[in-house]
N, C-alpha and C positions, 0 to 999 in steps of 0.2 A: 304288736311287734315293737311297737313304741316309736318314737320321732325317728326317723333314718332320712328327712326332708333332705339332709346334704351328705348323703351316702351316694358314690357313684358308682355304677354299676355297669362293665363293658358286656354286652352280647354279642357273640361272633354265631350267626346263625344264618345258614343260605335260603332255608324255602320261607318265602314271603308271609304265607298264610302264618306258619307257627312264630315266626318273628313278630308278627303283628300281634298275636295273642301272648307273647310272654311279655313283650313291652307294657302291655296295659297291665297285665298281672303284676308286674314289677313296680310299674308306676302306681297301682293302686294301692301298693304296700309303703309308698312315699319314697322309692329309690327314684334316683336321676337315673335315666337310661341312655347310654350311647350303645345305637345297635349296628351291627356293620355284616357284610354277607361272606367275607372271604378272609383267606389267610393274610394277604398281603394289608387288607385295610386294618386287620384285626391287629397285627405288629404293629402298625404305625399307631391306630389310636392308643393301643397297651403305653407305648413307649413316649407318648407326647402326653398324654393325661394325666388323670389323679385320681384312678378306679379304686376303690375298696374292695372290690371283687370282681371276678369274671365268670361268665358262664359261655362255655364254649360247644359247639357241635364237632363231632371226628371229621364226617364224610363232608367235606367242602368243594367249592368248584376247582380250587386252584392247590388242593393238598389237604393233607390230615390233620385237623385240629392238635392232635397231640405234638407234630412238628411245631406247631406255632407255640406251644407251651416251652418245649426245648429251647427253642431257640430265646424266648424270652429269658427263663432261667438262666442262660449264658449269659444275659445281658445284663442279669444282677437283680431282675425285676421280682419280688417276693410276692406280689399279690394273690391273694388265694385264688386258685381256679376250679370249677366244679364241671367236668366234661358231662354233656347231656346228649346222649347219641342212641341208636339202633343198635348199635354194635355190644352186645352184651355177654359175650362168652367170657371164661374165665382169664384167657389169653390177653382180650382185649382189654380187660380192666387192670391186669398187670402190666401191659402195655402204658396203658394213660396214666395210671400211678408211678412207675418206673420213668415216664417221661416227664412227671413235674405236676401231674395233677394232685390236686388235695382230695377228691372225692369223685364219684362216678356215678351218675345216674343213667340208667336205660331206660328207652323209650317204649311202649307209652308210660307215663308216669303220672302220678297223683300231685296235681297242684298243690297241696297243704304239704307233702314230702320235701318237694322241689322248695317252696320257702324254708321251712323248717333245715334243712340243709345249708342253705345259702345262710340263714342266721347264726348255724352253727360256725361256719367258716368264718364268718365275722368276728363272733365272740372270740374263737381260738387265735385269730391273726392279731386282733385288739389286744389282748393278753400277751402275745407276744413282742409286739411291737413296743409296747408299752417299757417294755423295761431294756430291751436291747435291740440296737439299729446297727446293722452293717456299713462299714465303711472299707470296702473292699475287705482285706484280711484282716482289719480290724472292727471295733464294735464299741459303739456310744453305748455306755450304760447310763440311762438315764434316771436312775435311782441316784446314782452317787455323782452323776456328771464327770465320768472318768472315762476316757477312751482306753480299751484293752487293747494292746498291740498284738502283732502275733507271737511273739517270742512271750505274749501273757506280762510282760510290763505294762504300765499303765502311765497315764499322763492325766494329771486332774485339770478340770476346768473350772470356772466359777460357773454358778448358778445360770448366769446370764449368758455366757458363753455358751453350756451347755443347752440352753434355751433353743438358741439359735443355729446351732450346727443340729440339733434334732429335726428343727422345720426343714432343713434341707433333704438331711438322710430319711425321713419317712417319706419324701418322695423324690427318689434320687435320678430320674430323669427329665423333672422339672426344672426349667431356668425362673427362678424368683428374681422381680425386679427389684432394684435399690428400694425403689416407694414401697413396694410390700413387705419389704423386711424392715424396712422403718417404720412402718405400722405396727407392725407386730412388736416390735421392739419397745417403743415408744408412742403409743399413739397420741395424736395432737403436736408431737415433734415437727417441725420442718425442714430438720437439718438432714440433709443424706450422709455426710462426714462420719455421722454415727455409724452408719453401717460398714462403712469403710474401714473404722475403729477395730469393730468386732474382727471383720476378716483379718486385718493386721495383728490381732493379738492371738485369734487361734492359730494362724499360719506361723506365729512365733512359737509358739508351744510344738505343731505337729507338724510343719512344714508346707510347703506351697500346695502340694497334691491333694490337702485335705479339702480344699474349696477351690473350684475353676471358675475363673473368670471367663465370662460369654461376652464378649467385646459389643458396647451396644444394647446389651440387652439387661445383664445383672449376672447373679453368682447361682450355681448348682454344687450339688454334693459332687466332692473327689472320691477318690479310691487309693486308700492307702495302702503300700505293699505293694502296688501294682504299676506295671510301667505303662 
């Protein structure tokens, strides 16, 4: 598969034995795995983490895994999700896909097929986010550094401003510290005012909603066009 040592995977599976086996399988491929047993812990992990892909069981002790996926999609989380479950009827598959899942694999499954499907999801996701990143009802085109608004008008950013905003938009639920953002902008620089300068410049072009301030912590992506 290549080096995926920096690829974070969230596994939501309540069966302890299967969860252990899957963690070993994914870690053997180089993924950094976070494993949780239910809907509530999955919701928290997904919204506070920075996972590249999720594998979710359907029958969980506190609800249906598809409901978890639907809630995450409503929160704007675009992380690709594979549903792994014993529910294999056509109706079950349709429910899963309509609920926001990207793929659906029925138990019992072949380990090689599971790993191949996860790799496929990652490739598709990376191809998508490499070009267009959502910002509420707007989107950032990383190829041109233009923010395309809901009415299809666009606002041009400088390459540095585009890279700064893209870092936030790729992980929309994560709060980045000013130290992290400074180090990504200009490694070796000690001045935190550089971060504030970029935030000011981007907000001047797009409005305050494009970047949210989290007091005492740092900044996160905002949502243009949404209240």
